C-alpha positions as CSV (number, residue, x, y, z in Angstrom):
1,S,9.2,9.1,5.4
2,G,12.7,10.6,5.1
3,V,14.1,7.7,7.4
4,Q,12.2,5.1,5.7
5,F,13.7,6.4,2.2
6,L,17.2,6.2,3.8
7,T,16.8,2.2,3.6
8,G,17.6,2.7,-0.1
9,Y,14.2,1.0,-1.2
10,P,13.0,4.2,-3.1
11,Q,9.6,2.2,-4.5
12,I,8.0,1.5,-1.1
13,S,8.7,5.5,-0.4
14,L,7.1,6.5,-3.8
15,F,4.1,4.0,-2.4
16,T,4.3,6.1,0.6
17,F,4.7,9.2,-0.9
18,Y,1.1,8.4,-3.0
19,I,-0.6,7.2,0.0
20,V,0.3,10.6,2.0
21,L,-1.1,12.6,-1.1
22,I,-4.1,10.8,-1.3
23,F,-4.8,10.8,2.2
24,V,-4.3,14.8,2.0
25,L,-6.3,15.4,-0.4
26,Y,-9.0,13.5,0.8
27,K,-8.6,15.5,4.1
28,L,-8.7,19.0,2.4
29,F,-11.6,18.0,0.6
30,W,-13.9,18.2,3.5
31,I,-12.4,20.7,5.0
32,L,-13.0,22.9,2.0
33,K,-16.2,21.7,1.6
34,A,-17.1,22.9,5.1
35,K,-15.4,26.2,4.7
36,E,-13.1,26.1,7.0
37,Y,-10.6,27.8,4.8
38,S,-8.3,28.9,7.9
39,K,-8.1,25.2,9.1
40,A,-6.9,24.2,5.6
41,F,-4.2,26.9,5.5
42,N,-2.8,25.6,9.0
43,N,-3.0,22.1,7.3
44,G,-1.3,23.3,3.8
45,L,1.6,25.1,6.3
46,Y,2.1,21.7,8.4
47,L,2.3,19.9,5.2
48,V,4.9,22.2,3.9
49,F,7.0,22.0,7.0
50,S,6.7,18.1,7.2
51,G,8.1,18.0,3.7
52,I,10.8,20.3,4.3
53,V,11.7,17.7,7.3
54,V,11.6,14.6,4.9
55,V,13.4,16.2,2.7
56,L,16.3,17.2,5.2
57,I,16.3,13.7,6.9
58,S,16.5,11.7,3.8
59,A,18.9,14.4,2.0
60,V,22.0,12.2,2.5
61,Q,20.5,9.5,0.3
62,L,17.9,11.5,-1.6
63,I,20.8,13.8,-3.4
64,P,22.8,11.3,-4.6
65,S,20.3,9.2,-5.6
66,L,18.5,11.7,-7.8
67,L,22.1,12.4,-9.1
68,F,22.9,8.6,-10.1
69,S,19.3,8.0,-11.4
70,R,20.3,10.6,-14.6
71,H,22.7,7.9,-15.1
72,S,20.6,5.0,-14.6
73,G,19.2,2.2,-17.5
74,R,15.7,3.4,-15.9
75,S,16.2,7.0,-16.0
76,G,13.5,7.6,-18.5
77,G,11.8,4.8,-17.2
78,V,11.5,1.2,-18.8
79,K,9.2,-0.5,-21.1
80,E,5.7,-2.0,-19.9
81,E,6.3,-5.4,-20.2
82,F,9.2,-5.2,-17.8
83,A,8.1,-3.1,-15.5
84,S,5.0,-5.6,-15.2
85,T,7.0,-8.3,-14.5
86,F,6.4,-10.7,-11.2
87,S,2.6,-9.0,-11.3
88,L,0.1,-11.2,-9.1
89,P,-1.3,-13.7,-11.0
90,P,-5.0,-14.1,-10.6
91,E,-4.9,-17.9,-9.0
92,N,-2.8,-16.5,-6.4
93,T,-5.6,-14.4,-5.1
94,L,-6.3,-17.9,-3.5
95,S,-3.2,-17.2,-1.0
96,L,-5.3,-15.0,0.5
97,L,-6.9,-17.5,2.4
98,Y,-4.3,-20.5,2.4
99,P,-0.5,-19.2,1.9
100,N,1.0,-22.5,0.6
101,I,-2.1,-23.5,-1.9
102,L,0.5,-23.3,-4.4
103,G,3.1,-24.6,-2.9
104,D,6.1,-23.4,-0.3
105,G,8.5,-21.0,-1.7
106,V,10.7,-20.6,1.5
107,N,10.3,-24.1,3.1
108,A,10.2,-26.5,0.1
109,F,13.9,-27.5,0.1
110,S,13.6,-29.2,3.8
111,G,11.8,-32.0,2.3
112,T,8.7,-31.5,4.4
113,N,6.5,-29.3,1.9
114,V,5.6,-29.1,-1.8
115,A,7.7,-26.5,-3.8
116,Y,6.2,-23.6,-5.4
117,W,5.2,-24.3,-8.6
118,G,2.9,-21.4,-9.4
119,R,4.1,-18.0,-11.7
120,W,7.2,-15.6,-11.0
121,L,8.8,-15.8,-7.1
122,S,6.7,-16.7,-4.7
123,W,8.0,-14.2,-1.9
124,E,7.2,-11.1,-4.5
125,I,3.6,-12.3,-4.7
126,M,2.3,-13.9,-1.6
127,P,-0.7,-11.8,-0.5
128,Y,-1.7,-14.0,2.6
129,A,-4.2,-12.0,4.5
130,S,-6.2,-14.7,6.9
131,V,-10.3,-15.0,6.9
132,L,-10.7,-12.7,9.7
133,A,-8.9,-9.7,8.0
134,L,-10.6,-10.9,5.0
135,L,-14.0,-10.7,6.5
136,F,-13.4,-7.4,8.2
137,F,-12.3,-5.6,4.4
138,V,-15.8,-7.1,3.0
139,I,-17.8,-6.2,6.3
140,S,-15.9,-2.9,5.9
141,F,-17.4,-1.6,2.3
142,T,-20.8,-1.3,4.6
143,W,-19.3,1.4,7.1
144,K,-20.5,5.2,6.7
145,D,-17.6,6.2,9.1
146,K,-15.5,8.6,6.3
147,K,-12.5,7.4,7.6
148,I,-12.8,4.1,7.1
149,R,-14.4,4.0,3.6
150,L,-11.3,5.8,2.2
151,L,-9.1,3.3,4.2
152,T,-11.1,0.3,2.3
153,M,-10.8,2.2,-0.9
154,F,-6.8,2.8,-0.5
155,V,-6.7,-1.6,0.3
156,F,-9.0,-1.9,-2.8
157,L,-6.9,-0.2,-5.0
158,A,-3.4,-1.5,-3.6
159,L,-4.9,-5.1,-4.6
160,L,-5.9,-4.4,-7.8
161,C,-2.4,-2.5,-8.7
162,A,-0.7,-5.5,-7.6
163,Y,-2.1,-7.7,-10.2
164,G,-0.3,-5.8,-12.9
165,R,-0.5,-6.9,-16.4
166,Y,-3.1,-9.1,-15.2
167,G,-5.7,-5.9,-14.4
168,S,-6.1,-2.5,-16.1
169,L,-5.3,-0.4,-12.8
170,Y,-1.5,-0.6,-13.0
171,D,-1.5,0.3,-16.6
172,F,-3.0,4.0,-15.5
173,A,-0.6,4.0,-12.9
174,Y,2.5,3.2,-15.2
175,H,1.5,5.9,-17.9
176,Y,0.3,8.7,-16.0
177,L,1.4,8.8,-12.3
178,P,5.1,10.2,-12.2
179,G,7.6,7.3,-10.9
180,F,5.5,4.3,-11.3
181,S,7.5,3.7,-15.0
182,M,10.8,3.5,-13.4
183,F,9.9,0.1,-11.1
184,R,8.9,-3.1,-11.9
185,V,7.4,-6.0,-9.5
186,P,3.6,-4.7,-9.3
187,G,3.4,-7.6,-6.7
188,R,4.6,-5.3,-4.0
189,F,1.6,-3.2,-3.9
190,L,0.6,-6.0,-1.7
191,V,2.6,-4.0,1.2
192,P,0.8,-1.1,1.1
193,F,-2.5,-3.3,0.7
194,A,-1.5,-5.5,4.0
195,F,-0.3,-2.3,5.4
196,G,-4.4,-0.9,4.8
197,L,-5.3,-4.3,6.0
198,C,-3.8,-4.2,9.2
199,L,-5.3,-0.8,10.1
200,L,-9.1,-2.1,9.1
201,V,-8.3,-5.0,11.7
202,S,-7.2,-2.8,14.5
203,Y,-9.9,-0.4,13.9
204,F,-12.7,-3.3,14.3
205,I,-10.7,-4.7,17.2
206,A,-10.8,-1.3,18.7
207,Q,-14.4,-0.4,17.8
208,A,-15.2,-4.3,19.7
209,R,-13.2,-3.2,22.7
210,D,-14.7,0.2,23.3
211,N,-18.7,-1.3,22.3
212,A,-17.7,-4.1,25.4
213,V,-16.1,-2.0,27.4
214,A,-19.6,0.7,27.0
215,K,-21.8,-2.1,27.5
216,E,-19.9,-3.2,30.6
217,M,-20.1,0.4,31.9
218,S,-24.1,0.7,30.9
219,G,-24.6,-2.4,33.0
220,K,-23.3,-1.1,36.6
């Protein structure tokens, strides 16, 4: 996370912060429920140490950014109407299956493809995932594994937030989660959405491989 902040793209760093926070709280919940207090304490120390390392690594960019933000027009946040620009339009959900269904926003000027005719800019709201990835995503709702349930919930919530003004979850994030009122383009929630989806697909592929190996070994 410290190195990530050095790229100068604080919105993605904010996403990463909340992703880590959700994972940590989820893990601590199950540790405390099992009454493993010493393990919870050790994990807490590790978290604090990790936070210090992140701050030290990113300090050269973090401190000037915090000082500069006080003089920025977004220091007190921006209006929700502006913050919700470049939300994922409902019709662009079809792009999950076929990326150019609303036209090609990248190669259209080559004369071989139809130009993008949807709302906003296509490269900010292009949620292409593929049929196989979406199939794994749907199947993941039926799995009882706690980690898969958490990851599935994370992917689902990221997609809902990407809808911005066309949904209701982003409105909650804008008003109640610190940091979100300083940025626009809810469509960028598609970044953590795609990341989580990749993890789900990787898990299913790993499971299929392990099952195939176990089946092969049992047959010998």
